[in-house]
Every structure is written in structure tokens, then in C-alpha cells.
C-alpha positions as CSV (number, residue, x, y, z in Angstrom):
1,M,32.3,24.7,31.8
2,S,34.8,26.2,29.3
3,T,36.4,24.1,26.7
4,T,39.7,24.6,24.9
5,I,39.7,23.5,21.2
6,A,43.0,22.3,20.0
7,P,44.6,24.4,17.2
8,A,44.3,21.4,14.8
9,D,40.5,21.4,15.2
10,V,40.1,25.1,14.3
11,P,39.4,25.5,10.6
12,D,41.8,27.8,8.6
13,T,40.2,31.1,8.2
14,P,39.5,31.8,4.6
15,A,41.4,34.6,2.9
16,V,39.9,37.9,3.9
17,P,39.5,40.5,1.2
18,E,41.0,43.9,1.4
19,R,40.8,45.7,4.7
20,G,39.4,42.8,6.5
21,R,36.0,43.0,4.8
22,R,34.2,40.1,3.2
23,P,33.2,40.6,-0.5
24,R,29.8,41.6,-1.3
25,W,27.6,38.6,-2.0
26,P,27.7,38.7,-5.9
27,A,31.5,38.7,-5.9
28,R,32.0,34.9,-5.4
29,P,29.2,33.8,-7.7
30,A,30.5,36.1,-10.4
31,A,34.0,34.7,-9.8
32,A,32.7,31.1,-10.0
33,V,31.1,31.8,-13.4
34,L,34.3,33.5,-14.6
35,A,36.4,30.6,-13.6
36,G,34.1,28.3,-15.6
37,V,34.3,30.6,-18.6
38,L,38.2,30.7,-18.3
39,L,38.1,26.9,-18.3
40,F,36.1,26.8,-21.5
41,L,38.5,29.3,-23.2
42,S,41.4,27.0,-22.4
43,F,40.0,24.4,-24.7
44,P,40.5,24.0,-28.5
45,P,40.3,25.5,-30.9
46,R,42.0,28.2,-28.9
47,P,45.6,27.6,-28.0
48,L,44.9,29.1,-24.6
49,W,45.6,26.0,-22.4
50,W,47.4,28.1,-19.8
51,L,44.1,29.8,-18.8
52,A,43.2,26.6,-16.9
53,V,45.7,27.5,-14.2
54,P,44.3,31.0,-13.3
55,A,40.8,29.5,-13.7
56,F,41.5,27.1,-10.8
57,A,43.3,29.8,-8.9
58,L,40.2,31.8,-9.1
59,L,38.1,28.9,-8.3
60,G,40.2,28.3,-5.2
61,W,39.5,31.9,-4.1
62,T,35.8,31.3,-4.7
63,L,35.6,28.0,-2.7
64,R,38.2,28.1,-0.1
65,G,36.6,28.2,3.4
66,R,33.0,28.2,2.2
67,R,30.4,26.1,3.8
68,P,29.6,23.0,1.8
69,R,26.2,24.1,0.8
70,A,27.7,27.4,-0.7
71,G,30.4,25.3,-2.2
72,F,27.8,23.2,-4.0
73,G,26.1,26.3,-5.4
74,L,29.2,28.0,-6.5
75,G,30.4,24.8,-8.0
76,Y,27.3,24.6,-10.0
77,L,27.8,28.1,-11.4
78,A,31.3,27.3,-12.3
79,G,30.0,24.2,-14.0
80,L,27.5,26.2,-16.1
81,G,30.1,28.7,-17.0
82,F,32.3,25.9,-18.2
83,L,29.9,23.4,-19.8
84,L,27.3,25.6,-21.4
85,P,29.7,27.1,-24.0
86,L,31.8,24.0,-24.3
87,L,28.8,21.7,-25.2
88,V,26.8,24.2,-27.3
89,W,27.4,22.1,-30.4
90,T,25.1,19.3,-28.9
91,G,22.2,21.5,-29.9
92,E,23.5,22.3,-33.3
93,E,20.6,20.5,-35.1
94,V,18.2,19.5,-32.4
95,G,17.7,22.8,-30.7
96,P,18.6,24.2,-27.3
97,V,16.7,21.7,-25.0
98,P,19.2,18.8,-25.2
99,W,22.1,21.0,-24.9
100,L,20.7,22.9,-21.9
101,A,19.7,19.6,-20.2
102,L,23.1,17.9,-20.8
103,A,25.0,21.0,-19.5
104,A,22.7,21.3,-16.5
105,V,23.1,17.5,-15.6
106,E,26.9,17.5,-16.1
107,A,27.2,20.7,-14.1
108,L,25.9,18.8,-11.1
109,F,29.1,16.8,-11.0
110,V,31.0,20.1,-10.9
111,A,28.7,21.3,-8.1
112,A,29.5,18.2,-6.0
113,V,33.3,18.9,-6.6
114,G,32.7,22.4,-5.3
115,L,31.1,21.0,-2.2
116,G,34.1,18.6,-1.7
117,V,36.7,21.4,-2.5
118,S,35.1,23.7,0.1
119,A,35.3,20.9,2.7
120,A,38.8,19.9,1.8
121,S,40.0,23.6,1.7
122,R,40.1,23.6,5.6
123,L,42.7,21.0,5.7
124,P,46.5,21.3,5.8
125,A,48.0,21.0,2.3
126,W,44.4,21.6,1.0
127,P,45.5,22.1,-2.7
128,V,46.4,18.5,-2.9
129,F,43.2,17.2,-1.6
130,A,41.1,19.7,-3.5
131,A,42.8,18.7,-6.8
132,A,42.1,15.1,-6.1
133,V,38.4,15.9,-5.4
134,W,38.3,17.4,-9.0
135,I,39.7,14.2,-10.4
136,L,37.1,12.2,-8.3
137,G,34.4,14.3,-10.0
138,E,35.7,13.6,-13.4
139,A,36.0,9.9,-12.7
140,A,32.4,9.9,-11.8
141,R,31.4,12.0,-14.7
142,A,33.1,9.5,-17.1
143,R,31.0,6.5,-15.8
144,V,27.5,7.7,-15.0
145,P,24.8,8.0,-16.1
146,F,24.4,5.9,-19.2
147,G,28.1,4.9,-19.3
148,G,29.3,8.4,-18.6
149,F,30.2,11.5,-20.5
150,P,33.9,12.5,-20.0
151,W,33.8,15.4,-22.6
152,G,35.5,18.3,-20.9
153,K,38.1,16.5,-18.9
154,I,40.8,19.1,-18.0
155,A,43.4,16.9,-19.8
156,F,41.6,17.3,-23.1
157,G,42.3,21.1,-23.1
158,Q,46.1,20.6,-22.6
159,A,47.0,19.2,-26.1
160,D,49.2,22.2,-26.6
161,G,50.2,22.5,-23.2
162,L,53.2,22.2,-20.8
163,F,51.4,19.5,-18.8
164,L,50.9,17.1,-21.9
165,P,53.9,14.9,-21.2
166,L,52.3,13.8,-18.0
167,A,49.7,11.8,-20.1
168,A,52.5,9.3,-20.6
169,V,53.0,9.0,-16.8
170,G,49.4,8.4,-15.7
171,G,46.9,9.3,-18.5
172,T,44.3,12.0,-18.3
173,P,43.9,11.8,-14.6
174,V,47.4,12.8,-13.8
175,V,47.3,15.6,-16.5
176,G,44.2,16.9,-15.0
177,F,45.4,16.6,-11.4
178,A,48.6,18.6,-12.3
179,V,46.7,21.5,-13.9
180,V,44.2,21.8,-11.0
181,L,47.0,21.5,-8.4
182,C,49.0,24.1,-10.1
183,G,46.0,26.5,-10.1
184,F,45.0,25.9,-6.5
185,G,48.7,26.1,-5.4
186,L,49.0,29.4,-7.2
187,Y,46.1,30.8,-5.3
188,E,47.5,29.5,-2.0
189,L,50.9,31.1,-2.8
190,L,49.3,34.4,-3.5
191,R,47.3,34.1,-0.3
192,R,50.4,33.4,1.7
193,L,52.3,36.3,0.1
194,R,49.4,38.6,1.1
195,A,49.4,37.2,4.6
196,R,53.2,37.8,4.8
197,R,52.7,41.5,3.8
198,A,50.1,41.7,6.5
199,G,52.6,40.7,9.2
200,D,52.6,36.9,9.1
201,G,56.3,36.2,9.2
202,R,56.0,32.3,8.9
203,T,58.1,31.0,5.9
204,G,57.0,27.3,6.1
205,P,53.6,27.8,4.7
206,L,54.8,30.2,2.1
207,V,57.5,27.7,0.8
208,A,55.0,24.9,0.9
209,A,52.5,26.9,-1.3
210,G,55.3,27.8,-3.7
211,L,56.3,24.1,-4.0
212,T,52.6,23.1,-4.5
213,A,52.4,25.4,-7.4
214,L,55.7,24.4,-9.0
215,M,55.7,20.6,-8.5
216,P,53.3,19.9,-11.3
217,V,55.4,22.0,-13.8
218,A,58.6,20.2,-12.5
219,G,56.7,16.9,-13.0
220,A,55.8,17.7,-16.5
221,L,59.4,18.6,-17.4
222,A,60.7,15.4,-15.8
223,A,58.3,13.4,-18.0
224,L,59.5,14.8,-21.2
225,P,61.9,11.8,-21.9
226,L,58.8,9.5,-22.0
227,V,57.6,11.4,-25.1
228,S,59.2,10.1,-28.2
229,D,58.1,9.7,-31.8
230,A,61.1,7.6,-32.9
231,P,60.1,4.4,-34.8
232,E,60.5,1.2,-33.0
233,D,58.9,-1.1,-35.5
234,G,59.6,0.8,-38.7
235,T,57.1,3.0,-40.5
236,A,53.9,2.6,-42.4
237,T,52.4,4.9,-45.1
238,V,48.9,5.5,-44.1
239,A,46.1,7.2,-46.2
240,A,43.2,8.9,-44.5
241,V,40.2,9.5,-46.8
242,Q,37.8,12.4,-46.1
243,G,35.1,12.2,-48.7
244,N,32.8,14.9,-47.4
245,V,29.0,14.9,-47.1
246,P,26.4,16.5,-49.4
247,R,25.0,18.7,-46.6
248,L,25.4,19.5,-43.0
249,G,23.4,18.3,-40.0
250,L,21.4,15.3,-38.9
251,D,19.9,14.8,-42.3
252,F,23.2,14.4,-44.2
253,N,22.6,10.7,-44.1
254,A,19.5,11.0,-46.2
255,Q,22.0,11.0,-49.1
256,R,23.7,7.9,-48.0
257,R,24.8,6.8,-51.4
258,A,26.4,10.2,-52.1
259,V,28.6,9.9,-48.9
260,L,29.6,6.4,-50.0
261,D,30.4,7.6,-53.6
262,N,32.4,10.5,-52.2
263,H,34.8,8.2,-50.3
264,A,35.0,5.7,-53.0
265,N,35.7,8.5,-55.6
266,R,38.5,10.0,-53.4
267,T,40.0,6.5,-52.9
268,R,40.1,6.0,-56.7
269,E,41.6,9.4,-57.3
270,L,44.3,8.5,-54.7
271,A,44.9,5.3,-56.7
272,A,45.4,7.3,-59.9
273,D,47.7,9.7,-58.1
274,V,49.8,6.7,-57.0
275,R,50.0,5.3,-60.4
276,A,51.0,8.7,-61.8
277,G,53.7,9.1,-59.2
278,R,51.9,12.1,-57.6
279,A,51.4,10.4,-54.3
280,P,53.2,7.6,-52.4
281,R,51.7,4.2,-52.4
282,P,49.8,3.7,-49.0
283,D,50.3,0.5,-47.0
284,L,46.9,0.9,-45.6
285,V,43.9,3.1,-46.2
286,L,41.4,4.4,-43.5
287,W,37.9,5.5,-44.2
288,P,35.8,7.4,-41.5
289,E,32.9,6.2,-39.4
290,N,29.7,6.1,-41.5
291,S,31.5,6.4,-44.7
292,S,29.0,3.7,-45.9
293,D,25.8,4.0,-44.1
294,I,24.5,1.5,-46.6
295,D,25.0,-2.0,-45.3
296,P,27.3,-3.6,-48.0
297,Y,26.3,-7.1,-46.8
298,A,22.7,-6.4,-47.7
299,N,23.2,-4.1,-50.7
300,P,25.2,-5.7,-53.5
301,D,25.6,-2.3,-55.2
302,A,27.3,-0.8,-52.1
303,Y,29.5,-3.9,-51.8
304,R,30.6,-3.5,-55.4
305,V,31.4,0.3,-55.0
306,I,33.5,-0.4,-51.9
307,D,35.3,-3.5,-53.4
308,Q,36.2,-1.7,-56.7
309,A,37.7,1.2,-54.8
310,V,39.8,-1.1,-52.6
311,R,41.0,-3.1,-55.5
312,D,41.9,0.1,-57.4
313,V,44.0,1.4,-54.5
314,N,45.4,-2.1,-53.9
315,A,45.8,-1.7,-50.1
316,P,43.9,-3.0,-47.2
317,T,41.1,-0.5,-46.3
318,V,39.1,0.0,-43.2
319,I,35.5,0.9,-44.1
320,G,33.0,2.5,-41.6
321,A,29.6,1.0,-42.2
322,V,26.2,0.7,-40.6
323,I,25.2,-3.0,-40.5
324,A,21.4,-3.5,-40.3
325,P,20.5,-7.1,-39.5
326,E,17.0,-8.2,-40.3
327,T,16.2,-8.4,-36.5
328,G,17.9,-6.8,-33.5
329,K,19.9,-3.7,-33.1
330,L,21.9,-1.8,-35.6
331,R,25.8,-2.1,-35.6
332,N,28.2,0.7,-35.9
333,T,31.0,-1.4,-37.6
334,L,34.5,-1.0,-39.0
335,I,35.2,-3.5,-41.6
336,E,38.7,-4.7,-42.8
337,W,38.4,-5.0,-46.5
338,E,41.2,-6.7,-48.4
339,P,41.8,-6.2,-52.2
340,G,40.7,-9.3,-53.9
341,R,39.3,-10.9,-50.7
342,G,36.7,-8.5,-49.6
343,P,35.6,-8.3,-45.9
344,V,37.9,-10.3,-43.6
345,A,37.3,-8.8,-40.1
346,E,34.9,-6.5,-38.2
347,Y,34.9,-4.2,-35.1
348,D,31.7,-3.2,-33.6
349,K,31.8,0.1,-31.7
350,R,31.7,-0.8,-28.0
351,H,30.6,2.5,-26.4
352,V,27.6,3.7,-28.4
353,Q,26.4,7.2,-27.7
354,P,23.3,7.7,-25.6
355,F,20.7,10.0,-27.2
356,G,22.7,9.8,-30.5
357,E,23.0,6.1,-31.3
358,Y,20.4,4.9,-28.9
359,I,17.7,6.5,-26.9
360,P,17.4,5.6,-23.2
361,M,14.0,6.3,-21.6
362,R,12.6,7.0,-25.1
363,S,8.9,7.6,-24.1
364,F,10.0,10.0,-21.4
365,V,12.5,12.0,-23.5
366,R,9.9,12.4,-26.3
367,I,7.9,14.5,-24.0
368,F,10.7,17.2,-24.3
369,N,11.8,16.7,-27.7
370,S,10.4,14.8,-30.6
371,D,13.8,14.5,-32.4
372,V,14.5,11.4,-30.5
373,D,12.4,9.6,-33.2
374,R,15.0,10.5,-35.7
375,V,16.8,7.5,-34.2
376,R,14.2,5.0,-35.2
377,R,16.3,1.9,-34.4
378,D,18.9,1.7,-31.6
379,F,22.4,0.7,-32.1
380,G,23.9,-2.1,-30.0
381,A,27.2,-2.2,-28.4
382,G,30.1,-4.6,-29.4
383,T,32.1,-6.5,-27.0
384,E,35.4,-7.3,-28.7
385,V,38.6,-5.0,-28.6
386,G,39.3,-3.7,-32.2
387,V,42.7,-4.5,-33.5
388,F,43.2,-5.1,-37.4
389,E,46.4,-6.4,-38.8
390,L,46.7,-4.4,-42.1
391,A,49.7,-5.1,-44.2
392,G,51.7,-6.3,-41.2
393,T,50.7,-3.3,-39.1
394,K,48.5,-3.8,-36.0
395,V,46.0,-1.0,-36.0
396,G,43.9,-0.2,-32.9
397,L,40.4,1.1,-33.5
398,A,38.5,3.5,-31.3
399,T,35.4,4.8,-33.1
400,C,34.6,8.5,-32.7
401,Y,33.0,9.0,-29.2
402,E,35.2,6.2,-27.8
403,A,38.2,8.3,-27.9
404,A,36.9,10.3,-24.9
405,F,37.0,7.0,-22.7
406,D,40.5,6.1,-21.3
407,W,39.7,2.3,-21.4
408,A,38.5,2.2,-25.0
409,V,41.9,3.4,-26.4
410,R,44.1,1.7,-23.9
411,D,42.6,-1.6,-24.7
412,T,43.7,-1.5,-28.1
413,V,47.4,-0.9,-27.2
414,T,47.4,-3.6,-24.6
415,H,46.2,-5.9,-27.3
416,G,49.2,-5.1,-29.5
417,A,48.2,-2.0,-31.5
418,Q,51.3,-0.2,-33.1
419,L,49.2,2.5,-34.5
420,I,45.8,3.9,-33.4
421,S,42.9,5.0,-35.8
422,V,39.9,7.0,-34.5
423,P,37.5,7.1,-37.5
424,S,34.8,9.6,-36.8
425,N,31.7,11.3,-38.3
426,N,31.2,14.9,-37.1
427,A,29.0,16.0,-40.0
428,T,26.0,16.2,-37.5
429,F,27.7,19.1,-35.6
430,G,28.3,21.4,-38.5
431,R,31.2,23.9,-38.2
432,S,31.1,24.0,-34.4
433,E,34.1,23.5,-32.1
434,M,33.2,19.9,-31.5
435,T,35.6,18.5,-34.1
436,Y,38.5,20.4,-32.6
437,Q,37.7,19.3,-29.2
438,Q,37.7,15.7,-30.3
439,L,40.9,16.1,-32.3
440,A,42.6,17.3,-29.1
441,M,41.5,14.1,-27.4
442,S,43.4,12.1,-30.0
443,R,46.5,14.2,-29.4
444,V,46.4,13.4,-25.8
445,R,45.9,9.8,-26.6
446,A,49.0,9.7,-28.8
447,V,51.2,10.9,-25.9
448,E,49.5,8.8,-23.4
449,H,50.2,5.6,-25.3
450,S,53.2,6.7,-27.5
451,R,51.4,5.8,-30.7
452,S,50.7,7.5,-33.9
453,V,47.0,8.3,-34.3
454,V,45.2,8.7,-37.6
455,V,41.8,10.4,-37.5
456,P,39.8,10.0,-40.7
457,V,36.6,12.0,-40.5
458,T,33.8,12.3,-43.0
459,S,33.6,16.1,-43.1
460,G,36.7,17.1,-41.2
461,V,39.0,17.8,-39.5
462,S,40.9,14.6,-40.5
463,A,44.5,14.5,-39.2
464,V,47.6,12.5,-38.8
465,I,49.3,12.7,-35.3
466,R,52.6,11.6,-34.3
467,P,53.4,9.8,-31.0
468,D,54.5,13.2,-29.5
469,G,51.2,14.8,-30.1
470,T,52.1,17.0,-33.0
471,I,49.9,17.1,-36.1
472,T,51.8,16.5,-39.3
473,A,48.8,16.9,-41.7
474,Q,45.2,17.9,-41.4
475,T,42.4,18.7,-43.7
476,K,39.9,21.6,-43.7
477,L,36.2,21.3,-42.7
478,F,33.8,20.1,-45.3
479,T,36.5,19.7,-48.0
480,P,37.1,16.4,-49.9
481,D,40.8,15.4,-49.3
482,V,43.1,12.5,-48.7
483,L,46.1,12.6,-46.4
484,V,49.0,10.3,-47.1
485,E,51.7,10.3,-44.5
486,K,54.5,8.0,-43.2
487,V,54.1,7.5,-39.6
488,P,56.3,5.7,-36.9
489,L,55.2,2.4,-35.5
490,R,55.9,1.8,-31.8
491,S,55.2,-1.2,-29.5
492,S,56.7,-0.1,-26.2
493,L,54.3,0.7,-23.3
494,T,54.2,4.0,-21.5
495,P,53.8,3.9,-17.6
496,A,50.2,5.2,-18.3
497,T,49.4,2.3,-20.5
498,R,51.0,-0.2,-18.1
499,M,49.2,1.1,-15.0
500,G,45.7,1.7,-16.6
501,T,43.2,3.0,-14.0
502,L,45.6,2.8,-11.1
503,P,46.7,6.5,-11.0
504,E,43.0,7.5,-11.1
505,A,42.4,5.0,-8.3
506,L,45.0,6.5,-6.2
507,L,43.9,10.1,-6.7
508,V,40.3,9.0,-5.9
509,A,41.7,7.5,-2.7
510,V,43.5,10.7,-1.8
511,A,40.2,12.6,-2.4
512,A,38.2,10.2,-0.2
513,A,40.9,10.5,2.5
514,G,40.7,14.2,2.4
515,L,36.9,14.3,2.6
516,G,36.9,11.8,5.3
517,W,39.5,13.8,7.3
518,S,37.5,17.1,6.8
519,A,34.3,15.5,8.0
520,A,36.1,14.0,11.1
521,R,37.5,17.5,11.9
522,A,34.1,19.1,11.5
523,L,32.5,16.5,13.8
524,R,35.1,17.1,16.5
525,A,34.7,20.8,16.3
526,R,30.9,20.5,16.6
527,R,31.2,18.2,19.6
528,A,33.7,20.7,21.2
529,R,31.3,23.6,20.7
530,G,28.4,21.5,22.1
531,A,30.4,20.7,25.3
């Protein structure tokens, strides 16, 4: 008995290379790796954000029409090409094993995306579903394992890019979706143009492909009015202190007192410059994370050094300190220190870094790397949102690694923050690209929530960022410095702030629908062949 398969059940034929011949086997694996490398090159410190679009166009050619198993393998190669160079800083001081392990695990998420894209690529309007699958992969990677690792979200490579205004529309998921959709749409457009030259006279698919590639660009241009750095609640003069560290690497904190003294001395020098008229008087002063690794509550000398510096500058100051209770876990704490009053409020870092601030599965990990024992005592996570009121300005606090997590920054704004601070300590990672990657995150957050963002870092790069994502001042790496800038204060909420995780949830639903549709089509085709 013969069976006729409906046209809707016949998968689209993948693009055929020149003269109707399939490419030799290494072509697609090589293209997958190249696509990953192009993605890496689109990230800071290089201003090559636009490379992400051809990267996804190439990835579209690599994955479209492949079997799911092949898509998984090709996706894994793309993930390695992207994440191995992007995350090389993680092995800066502890050797290659943690770096290779992290990249290998995180690349599995990209592999799963490759599987999903290969399945979704057989659907009508496949670029939309495939781009949503990428965001599904990012959403999963930002949550598991150990609380997730969102480093390398596509949006974080777009701080200098055309698509940045979309951060105010729907946050990092919408920015990432637009970039991926533009890339996949560009590949589909080129594929359709080639088919037209080969004799396919249909204009509908060609127009649809063109619109798919152009819609993200049009959306970004339409979002421009949401980006503003006009003051809504006046301005504040902010000082960011970069005291520097005595030496690089994990052992920098062996000279904890020197780090504390560096920040106290720079603050006192600022106070002298203010008295001499060489610098404007700051309304508030921000020290970095770990600027006092000596617990000022347990060490009277450290308390005295901080208190004298704050009194001298005569402005409320946020101090980054390690609090060491007699029992229990350590706390990575930001302390609001008022002149003449001392400590008045605290914020404990809520998302502590696995394998950096605490060691999961310590005995197992020790088999592969004894450096885990450098972290002798784990840090515990805080539970309260950090918003300090400093000289009448509500400052939201996201400590270092927290800037990578959408919720950790948004929470401060929904709790009233008019200004965001991201105090950080990047001394462990030397002169690697890590600090520039992290700075780009803060620029995206500035646009996402329409807030000025101040980034004080122990060893650089410290920066002051306006709500439109532009950097008005920044320091050099491993150079003592103080930035004093007047920044606009804002209290209005962007659509991204108001909606929170809703845009991401909608894109995940689109991805799930596409994958479900693809599975149903494959099942129908298999049953038809069996009949």
C-alpha cells in the first residue's frame, strides 16, 4: 500500500552546497568551531559586537537540517570554540583544570541548544524558534548547576552595540534573542537568495527571511526613546576608590592590611584634594568588595583605620569587608559607614560564587585540584536585598559576581534604588579580560534599568557609567586612583524592570512550542513511513 505524505510533513531540505554536493565531513565541525570563536571575539575588550551576527549566521548554516545527534555534537564544538577562550581567566591562578572543566560543562548547554536548533530548523519560520531555543539554553545555564553561571550571555557582548537599547525593553533575554534572530535570519535570507538564483521564483519566503533579519534592527531603533540619562531626582557626586593590591593572584589577600591601608590612604588623599579645592566634595564614597578583608568588628585597629578615613572625607562610605563570626560561615559584606556614627547598615552578598567563595563537593573536587583548600572556610549567602540610603540617595548594591544575574540587580531597583553600585574584586584574575567582560555587564544593567552604575574595583577597571550605558570615567588596571563624578539619579522603571522574568518566560515558551511542534512533525513522518 502506498502512502502520500502531506507537504507539511516533509521536512525542509537543508541548504545544499555548491553544485548540489554535500560538504565534506570536516566542513561543518570546522564551521561550528569558527562560529564559537567569532562569538568570543564579539565580547569585550574588543568593540566587535557585530561579529555575533555572522557567528549565528554561520551557526545556522552549520545546524540547519542536521539530525539532532549531529546538532548536539556540532553545538558542543561551537560551545568549546566560544567558552574556552572566553573563560580562560578562570585558570589564571589555579591552573588549567578548573578552566577546562568549567568550559567543558558549560559547553554542554550549547550542545543541547545545537540539538534543539537542528530540530527547530525544519519548521516554518525556523529562525524565530531557533533563536528562542538559544535563550532557553541561556536561561538554563543561568540557573544550574550550583545556582547557575550566566557568564557569556550574548547580551553581555553588546554593550557597544546596536541592540543595546532592547535591554530597556526586556532585559538580557530580549537583547540576546534579537542578536541570534538577526544572525539566523541573515543566513535564511542568503539561503533564499541562492535558491532564487537557482530558479526558485517564490518571493514570499524571500521577503519573510528579509523581515526576520531586519526586525531585530528595527526593534532596537524603536527602543531608543527608552534610553535616557536625564536626571529625574537631581544628581549626586559619587567617589569610587580604587586602592590597588600589593600583588596579583589568589595570594593578594595575604597582605590584607596593605589592601585596607591602600583604600584608606586614597580616601584621605581625596579628602585633602577636596579641602584644597582640587576635587569636588563627594556626596557618597564607594569602596570595592574585599577592600577590608580584615573584619572591622573583630579587629579594633581595622575599625579605627576605616573610621578615620570616613571621618576625614566626611561622607557616608560603603566598605567591602569580610566578616568572620566565631562560628558558622564567613560573610562577604558591604557596610554603610557614616562619619561620626560608624557602621549603620549591612548587605551580605546573596549569590556567593561556587568554587571561589564556597566549595561544593569539596572532597570530590580535591581529587582533581588541591587548590580548593585555599578556600578553608566557606562563605554563606545573604537573604536581604541591598539598598542603602546615603546622603539622601538610595543606592542599590550588587556585589561583583551578582551583576551577571538578572534578578540580583533588578531587585535593588524595584526596592527603590536611584543609583546602582557594583563593588568588585578582580585582583585574583590578574590582567585578563575578565574585568572588561564584567564591566560590560554593568553597562548593560545601566540601560536595562535606566540607572547610573558605579563600579569600584580593588585593582581595576573601576568606572562610572551613565544610564545610557556610556562610561564617563574609568581607571587603569592595577593603578591606585579615585573617580569623582556627578551622576544623574533616576526613579522611573523601564519595561524590563517592570516585567522582570516575563520576557524570558515568553521566549522559553516559544522555544518549547517549537520543539514540541518539531517532535510532533517527526513522529507523524515516522508513522507515515512505517505505513
